Structures are given as C-alpha cells and as structure tokens.
N, C-alpha and C positions, 0 to 999 in steps of 0.2 A: 606499447605506450599507453593505451587506454587504461591499463591497470594503475599506472602511476597517477594519472589525472582524475580518475573516477574510482578510487578505491572503495568508496561507500556503495557504489552500484555493483561492483564486482563482489564485494563481501555480502551484500544483501542477496544477490542472486545465488550465491553459494549456500547461504542459509535456506533460501526457498527450496532449492533443488534437494538439499539434504532432508528437509522437513516433509515435503509433500510426497504422497504415495498415490497409486492408481485408485480412482474412485472418489478422490477428495474434491471438495469445492473450495474455490479461492475467490476473494474479492480484491480488485484493484480499486481502492476508494478514491483515487485521484488519477484517472487514466491519462490525462494529458494528450500526448501525440500517439499513445497506444503501445509504446515499446514494452512496458512492463506487462500490460494485458496480453500482448503477443507472447512474451516469454512464459508467462503462467499458462497460456493456452498450449504452447508447445510441450510444457512439462506434463500437463494433465490430460489433454483431450484425445490422446490415443486410446484412453479408456472410455467406453460409452456411458459410464455412470458419473463421470466427472462433469463439473460445471464451473465456468468462470464468469464473474460479474465485473463489469467496469462502470464506474460512476464518475461523473464530472459535472460541475456547475455550468461550464461553458459549452455552448452548442458546437463551436468549432472544434473543441477537443473531442467530442463524441464523433463528429464527422471524420476527423483525422484518424481516430482509432478504428472506426468502421472501415475506412478505406484501406488502412494497413492490414486489417484482418481479412478483408476480401482478397487482397493480393497474396496473402500468406497461408491461409487455411483452406481446407476443402469444405464443401457444402455441409457435410454432416458435422464437422467440427464447429462451423459457424453457428449451427442450430443450438449449440450448447454454450454459446456466449451471449449473455444478456447485457446490453448497454443501456444505461439510464442517465438522462440529464437531470440530475438532482444534486443538491449539496451533500457532501460527505457526512454532514451532521444527521442526515436522514437515513443513514445506513441500515438502521433496524427496521425501516419500512419496506425493505426489499423482500419479496416473497421467495423463500428458499425451501427446497424439499428436505434439507438437513443442514446442520450448522457447518459453517466454513471452518476448515482447518488452518487457513491462512488468510489474513487481511493485511494488505500492504498500502502504505502511503508514501507518496513522493511529493512532499509539500512544496510551497513556494509559488512560482508562476509558471505559466505554460511556455515551454521553450519555443522561441520564435513568435510568441504571441504578445499581447498587451501586458507589459510588466507592471502596470498599475493594478492589475487584477491578481491578487495574491491570496493564498489561504490565510485565514484569520485565526487568531489565538482562540477566541471564544467558540467558533464552530469546530475547530480542530480538537479542542478539549471535549466538547460535547460528543463529537464523533468517536473519539478514543474511548470515552466512557461507554458509549453504545456498543462499540466493537468488542470491548472486553466482556460485556454481558452476552454477546452474540456468538463469540468464537467457541469452537468445540472444546470439550474438556481437555483434550491433548493438543489444542491449537496454539497458534502463535500470531503475533502482530509485529509487523516490520514498519518502521517509520524512518524515512530519510528527511532530515531537517537541513535548512539552509540559513544559518545565522549570519550570512554575509550581508543581509539587508535588514533594515530596522524591524519590520514586522516579523521577519523570520527569526531574529534574535529573541524577540519577546515570546514568540510562539514556542521556540525550543525551551526557554527557561520555564515557561508555564507547564509544558508537558513533563519536563524532568521533575519539577516540584511535585506535580500530581503523582507521577510514577514512584517517587521516593516514599510516598505514603502507603503504597500497596503492601499487603501482607506477604512476607517471603515464603510462607507455607502454601500460598496459592499461585505465586508468580515468581519466575526467575527473569531478571531484567539485566541486559548488558547494554552499555553505552560505548560506542566506538567513535573516537575523535582524534584528529591530528593534534599532538601536543604543541607543536611549533608552528601551526597554521590556525590561529584562533577563529578565523572567519570562514574556514573551509566547511564543506558539507559534513554532516555527521550521520551516524546510523544508530537507532535504538532497536534492539531485539527483545521482544517480550514473549516469554513462553509460559503458557498456563500449566501448572503442575498440580493443581488441586481444585475441588469443586467450590 
C-alpha cells in the first residue's frame, strides 16, 4: 500500500539505490525525522570510506534523526554520519573530504512537527545552486516537492523555472508528477553529465 500513497518516496529511493556505490558520500539536506538519512546510511555505511551528512534548521529534527540513527546503526557506522543544525542554504559550508555523489531534499515541513515552519523558496533555490556546484562530476540531486500547500507550490514552481534554464550538456533533469493529482508530491531527479 505504501507504494500507492508515497510513489515519490519509493521512486526517489530507487534512484538513490541505483546511483550510489561503495565509498560514496551523500548529503540529506533536510533530514527531518531521519528516515532518509537512515536509508542513505544503510546504503552506504557498510563501506568504511563512505560518509553521510544530515542537515536541518530545526533542533528537534536533528534530535529525532540522531535518536533514529542510534537505534538503527552500529557505533562504527554512526561515526561516519555528520549531523548539523544549519539551514540547507549553507550546504556548501559543510567540510567534506570529497564531493558528494548524491544530495537529497525532502522539502516542506517536519512530519509531526510545527507545520508553520516550512522550507522557503529563496533558501531552497540558494541551496540548490550551492548543491549543483558541490556535487561530484557524476553526481545527482534528488528533490521531493510538496505543492499541496501555498509555499510548497511557490517553491516547486521556482525550482522548476531555475532547472529549465540549466544547460542540457551538463545536466539531465527528470520531473515526476501525478497528472491527475495536481497537489500531490512530486520528484525532481537531476544528474550531472558534464563539467
């Protein structure tokens, strides 16, 4: 049943699993309750060279993510997860030993949290610009959008307008949307194909 109601999440995770390989670094730029951070950790952290970074502007999100990781990962794996309470627009400030091959966003609000605190169009655009300059030469960016609320709709439109302007010889961009459910979540997959 989950696949029917959350096709964007299932599709995104399929993309991530197919894209990532041992030794990669990944960033969850909006870690929320930690489920995407944990999924990335399970994909990568069997390899001792891999690294996962989780960012969120809300302290409760970092706490929830940390708690979930402590329940789910061993001590050695947890050493290779860096959690930072910062806005995703500051993504390029994170010290990394090598460029990430995947950066993921799950925009909107914290599930179970304060729904008045949502990702904002201007910071999401700034973060995406930074992410595209940060990601590895064969890397990718995954964005889950939620146009079912006013700011989410504005945010998605602005992101799509920006992405449409990117050169096709450097970026391959796919947009997944329910055609008969206009306010349902959507997925944008951005693959870097050139320098």
